[in-house]
Structure formats: C-alpha cells, structure tokens
C-alpha positions in Angstrom: 5.0 32.2 -36.0 4.8 35.7 -35.1 5.4 38.6 -37.6 7.6 40.1 -35.0 9.3 36.7 -34.9 10.0 36.3 -38.8 11.3 40.1 -39.1 14.0 39.2 -36.1 15.5 36.6 -38.1 15.3 38.4 -41.6 17.5 40.8 -39.6 19.9 38.7 -38.4 20.3 37.2 -42.1 21.2 40.4 -42.9 23.4 40.9 -40.5 25.4 37.6 -40.8 25.0 38.1 -44.6 26.7 41.4 -44.8 29.4 40.3 -42.4 30.5 37.3 -45.2 30.3 40.1 -47.8 32.6 42.2 -45.8 35.2 39.3 -45.1 35.7 38.6 -48.3 36.2 42.4 -49.8 38.6 43.0 -46.8 40.5 40.3 -47.9 40.6 41.3 -51.8 41.0 45.1 -50.7 43.2 44.7 -47.3 45.6 41.7 -48.2 44.8 40.1 -51.6 43.6 38.8 -54.6 45.0 35.6 -54.0 44.3 35.4 -50.4 40.5 35.9 -51.0 40.5 33.3 -53.3 42.2 30.8 -51.0 39.8 32.0 -48.1 36.4 31.6 -50.4 37.8 28.3 -51.3 38.4 27.2 -48.0 35.0 28.2 -46.7 32.8 26.6 -49.8 35.0 23.3 -49.1 34.3 23.4 -46.1 30.5 24.0 -46.5 30.5 21.7 -48.9 31.9 18.9 -47.2 29.6 19.6 -44.0 26.3 20.3 -45.8 26.0 18.5 -49.6 25.0 15.0 -48.3 23.0 15.6 -45.6 21.1 18.3 -47.5 20.6 15.9 -50.2 18.7 13.8 -48.3 16.9 17.1 -46.0 15.6 17.9 -49.4 14.8 14.3 -50.9 17.1 14.6 -54.1 19.7 11.6 -52.7 17.5 9.3 -55.2 17.5 11.4 -58.4 20.3 10.8 -60.6 23.3 12.6 -59.4 23.4 15.6 -62.3 20.2 16.5 -61.3 20.4 16.1 -57.9 23.3 18.2 -57.5 21.3 21.3 -59.6 17.9 21.2 -58.0 20.0 20.9 -54.2 21.8 24.4 -55.5 18.5 25.8 -56.4 16.5 24.5 -53.5 19.0 25.3 -50.7 20.1 28.7 -52.2 16.4 29.3 -52.5 15.6 28.6 -49.2 18.8 30.9 -47.9 16.9 34.1 -50.0 19.0 33.7 -52.9 17.9 34.3 -56.5 18.2 30.9 -58.5 17.2 28.9 -61.5 17.3 25.1 -62.6 17.1 23.6 -66.3 17.0 20.0 -66.3 18.3 18.9 -70.3 18.5 15.3 -69.0 19.8 12.9 -66.5 23.4 13.7 -67.2 23.1 17.3 -67.7 21.4 19.9 -65.2 22.0 23.7 -64.8 22.0 25.9 -62.2 21.6 29.7 -63.0 21.9 32.4 -60.1 20.6 35.5 -62.2 21.5 39.5 -60.8 21.2 40.4 -58.2 23.8 37.9 -56.3 22.7 37.5 -53.0 26.7 37.0 -51.9 27.8 39.7 -53.4 25.1 42.0 -52.4 24.5 46.0 -53.7 27.5 47.6 -55.2 29.7 45.1 -53.4 29.9 42.7 -56.9 32.2 45.7 -58.2 34.8 44.5 -55.9 35.2 40.9 -56.6 37.6 39.7 -58.6 36.4 36.7 -61.6 39.0 34.5 -59.7 37.0 34.6 -56.2 34.0 33.9 -57.7 35.5 31.0 -59.6 37.2 30.2 -56.1 33.8 29.1 -54.7 33.2 26.8 -57.2 36.2 25.2 -57.0 35.1 24.6 -53.2 31.7 23.6 -53.8 30.6 22.4 -57.6 33.7 20.8 -58.2 33.8 18.4 -55.9 29.9 17.1 -55.6 30.8 14.4 -57.8 34.2 13.2 -55.0 31.2 13.3 -52.5 29.0 11.2 -54.3 31.4 8.6 -55.0 30.7 9.3 -59.2 34.5 10.4 -60.6 32.7 11.1 -64.0 30.6 13.6 -62.4 31.8 17.7 -63.3 30.6 21.0 -63.4 31.0 23.2 -66.5 30.4 27.1 -65.7 29.1 29.1 -68.3 29.2 32.4 -67.6 30.1 34.5 -64.4 28.4 37.9 -63.1 31.4 39.8 -61.6 32.7 39.4 -65.4 30.2 41.3 -67.2 27.8 38.2 -67.4 24.2 38.3 -67.2 24.2 36.1 -64.1 26.8 33.1 -62.8 25.6 29.7 -64.0 26.9 26.2 -65.4 25.5 22.8 -65.6 26.6 19.8 -63.9 27.6 16.9 -66.5 28.0 13.2 -66.0 31.0 12.6 -68.6 31.2 9.0 -70.2 34.8 8.6 -68.6 36.4 9.0 -65.0 37.4 13.3 -64.4 40.8 13.8 -63.5 40.7 16.6 -60.4 41.4 19.6 -63.1 39.0 18.6 -64.9 36.3 18.9 -62.4 35.3 22.5 -63.1 35.8 23.7 -66.5 35.0 27.1 -68.1 32.6 27.5 -71.6 31.9 31.0 -71.9 30.4 30.1 -75.3 27.2 28.2 -73.8 24.5 29.7 -72.6 22.1 28.1 -69.9 18.4 27.8 -71.3 15.5 29.6 -70.5 14.6 29.3 -66.9 10.5 27.7 -66.9 9.4 28.4 -63.0 6.4 26.0 -63.7 9.3 22.8 -64.5 10.9 23.4 -61.1 11.0 21.7 -58.3 9.4 22.9 -54.8 9.8 21.7 -51.3 7.3 19.5 -49.8 5.2 21.8 -47.8 4.2 19.4 -45.0 8.1 18.8 -44.7 9.1 22.6 -44.9 6.3 24.9 -43.2 6.9 28.6 -43.3 8.6 28.9 -40.2 10.7 26.1 -40.6 11.8 28.3 -44.1 12.3 31.4 -42.5 14.7 29.9 -39.7 16.6 28.2 -42.1 17.1 31.8 -44.1 18.9 32.8 -40.8 20.4 29.7 -40.3 22.0 29.9 -43.7 23.8 33.1 -43.3 25.0 32.2 -39.9 26.9 29.6 -41.5 28.9 31.0 -43.8 30.0 32.9 -40.8 30.6 29.6 -38.6 32.5 28.4 -41.5 34.4 31.8 -42.0 35.8 32.9 -39.0 37.6 29.2 -38.5 38.8 29.1 -42.3 40.4 32.9 -41.9 42.6 32.0 -38.5 43.5 28.8 -40.4 44.7 30.4 -43.4 46.1 33.5 -42.0 46.8 32.9 -38.5 45.0 34.5 -34.8 46.1 38.0 -34.7 45.6 38.5 -38.7 42.4 36.7 -38.6 41.2 38.9 -35.9 42.5 42.0 -37.0 40.8 41.8 -40.1 37.6 40.1 -39.2 37.1 42.5 -36.1 37.8 45.6 -38.2 35.5 44.4 -40.8 32.8 43.4 -38.1 33.4 46.6 -36.4 32.2 48.2 -40.4 29.5 46.3 -41.0 28.2 46.6 -37.5 28.3 50.5 -37.8 26.8 50.2 -41.4 23.9 47.8 -40.4 23.3 48.7 -36.6 19.9 50.8 -38.1 18.8 49.1 -40.2 18.8 45.8 -37.9 17.5 47.8 -34.8 14.2 48.7 -36.9 13.3 45.2 -37.1 14.7 44.8 -33.3 13.1 47.0 -31.3 14.4 47.9 -28.0 14.4 50.4 -25.2 18.3 50.7 -25.2 21.4 49.6 -26.6 21.5 46.4 -24.0 17.9 45.4 -25.5 19.3 45.2 -28.9 21.8 43.4 -27.8 19.4 41.0 -26.2 17.2 40.8 -28.7 19.5 39.9 -31.4 20.6 37.4 -29.2 17.2 35.7 -28.9 16.5 36.0 -32.8 20.0 34.2 -33.5 18.9 31.3 -31.3 20.7 32.1 -28.1 19.7 32.7 -24.0 20.2 36.3 -23.0 19.2 38.8 -20.8 19.9 42.2 -19.1 21.0 41.4 -15.7 21.8 45.3 -14.7 21.6 48.7 -16.2 24.0 48.4 -19.3 25.3 44.9 -18.6 24.3 41.6 -20.8 24.7 38.5 -20.6 24.4 35.5 -23.0 24.4 32.1 -21.9 24.8 30.3 -25.2 26.8 30.8 -28.9 24.7 29.4 -31.6 27.2 31.2 -34.0 29.8 28.4 -33.4 27.7 26.0 -32.7 28.9 22.7 -33.6 32.4 24.0 -34.2 34.9 21.9 -32.1 37.1 24.1 -29.7 36.4 27.4 -31.5 40.0 29.0 -31.3 40.3 32.5 -28.6 40.3 34.7 -32.0 37.1 34.1 -33.4 35.4 35.7 -30.4 37.2 39.2 -31.0 36.1 38.7 -35.0 32.3 38.4 -34.1 32.5 40.9 -31.2 33.4 43.7 -33.8 29.8 43.4 -35.0 28.7 44.2 -31.6 31.6 46.9 -31.3 30.2 48.4 -34.5 26.9 48.8 -33.5 27.3 50.0 -30.3 29.6 53.1 -32.5 26.6 53.8 -34.6 24.0 53.8 -31.7 26.4 55.9 -29.1 30.1 56.8 -30.2 30.9 57.9 -26.8 30.2 54.4 -25.1 32.3 51.4 -25.5 31.9 47.4 -24.3 33.9 45.9 -22.1 33.6 42.0 -22.1 34.0 40.7 -18.2 33.4 36.9 -19.0 34.0 34.4 -21.9 31.6 31.6 -22.7 34.1 30.3 -25.6 37.1 30.6 -22.5 35.2 28.3 -19.7 33.2 30.8 -17.9 29.2 30.6 -17.4 28.5 32.9 -19.9 29.3 36.1 -22.1 28.9 39.2 -20.1 29.4 42.7 -21.8 28.8 46.2 -20.0 28.4 49.1 -21.6 30.3 52.1 -20.3 31.6 55.6 -21.0 34.2 55.5 -23.5 37.9 56.3 -21.9 39.2 59.3 -23.4 42.7 59.5 -24.6 
C-alpha cells in the first residue's frame, strides 16, 4: 500500500462520512425530527441485518458469550472505521461499549443539530436487535448516556437477563448508571495476520461508503423518489461544495475531470477521461450489492459531484450523457460551460 493510496482512501471516507451526516441534518432541519428519527432507524436496521452476523465471524467473535461478542463487535468494527470507541467487560452477561467525544457520526459542530430521539433511533435500529439476530431473546441493551443530550459520550451495556424480553424492553435507558473507566490494555485487538494495515485502511473507506449505500435506498423507500432525490441531491451538492477543496488535496489532478477519475478510482471504480472534459465510469461501487437500485439513487449521489464542480468552477456544469444504472455501458459526464438563464 502506497501513502498516496492510503490518503485517497481516507479522503473518500471523509467524503461519504460528510454526506451521511449531512443527510441526517437535512432531514432534521428540512423535514422534521420525527422523519430524521425514522430515517436513522431505517438505516441502522438495514445495516444491522446485513452486517452484524457476518461481521461477528470476520472479527472472530462468533464463539464468545453473546453480551461480550456484541460489545466487542461494536468496539472493533467502529475502531476500523476510524471511530473513537471504548469497551469494558464486567462479566459474560454484561459488557459495556462507549463512544467518547468527539462523536464520529455527528462530526464537528453537527452534533449541536441532532436531537436525542434521532441518536436513540440508531440504538433501536441496531443495538436492540442483536439479541434477535443471535436467537437470544434474553439479550438487551441499556443506554446510560447520550452525547447529544450533554453526556460525556454515548454509552451503555449489553445485558443478558434471566428471562425473555418483550420487544419494547430490548432497549432501555438508565441515566443514573455510568460506564467504568476504560483500560486500553484489556481491550480486544485485531489479529494482525488477518487485518494488515492495507485491509484496515480500505475497510475504513468501506465503512463510510456503507452508510450512504444504505441511506439512499432507505430515504427513497421512506419519502418517495421525488422527495428523497430532492433532499439528498441538495444535501450532496452542499457537502460536495464544502468538502471539495479538502478532498481534492488528497486527490491531486490537473483539472476537474481528473479529480472525478481520481475520486472514482479511490472508491474502487473503473474510470477514465476519454476526451477533454468527458469522464466515463464503468462500475458503481457505492451501490454494489443493492439489488436493482432505484433511478432516483443516481440523482441523490450525483449531487456530490455537482457541488464539487460548483466549488471548482461556478461557471461550469455537469451534463449526464449516459447512465450505467439505466442499462448503459457506463456513466458518462461532460463538463461544459454553464447555461445562463
């Protein structure tokens, strides 16, 4: 792995991390806190169903006691994604996980715009469902603090009770409890032979991609194609404008077409400049594994590139000449002078 390649992967991770955080904030501010709550629940529920059980095996946790396995899964998988996270084990039936500030998912000042109910939706969508996935109806999650409500971190513990839990009991809140102090020396570690540096760097990129891969279809399902593409397309444009300079520094290119190619390749896609100002991309890693993506998904994603171009040259625009997702051999964009009204 070359340093330039690692920088490019990190840049892509920030690109899609910012997009996902922006989606949640846009849902809160331009729709409602209730809609943002439903959106976050849907995203994390889909993620949990797709990733949790395979992830336990990949991380070598599938033979551990369920409470321990769940908490250590969050510790290791989030650490791979670049998230600050802690783990404390009390027993085979009680195991803590804690996300200290700064919170990755609500980066920077974004945390001030996230209601508590939206943060809780993440735990309802994932943490409360792990016992169900494991076939253990006695396993639940107890949240003891949320950063967005002023606590010094999002924290809680998996607890295996002496009885089966009703669905509404799988997540409960106990603000009077507090996580023990974290001891890094006792934390689980990844096996270096299975997880070399290059794999971890690429996994960090994929971690951010996975949020957007899940979020776009969830928004379309919740709000319909027109409303989802309008909101997420606008969000993409805003994030593209905001992050373009930062990401472009890690993806040096002679012009904007070169930037688009470098970004696509850092995402894992095949792309090339085929003529001045004409870019073709022959794969779509972002939507890999999504069966038959809705055509509106492209409009949501393409907003990022439109925003980046607006920051690069406000007198230019992107024309879409072909669509891989609609059966064409590739995506093709043409960078042309912006039409004046």
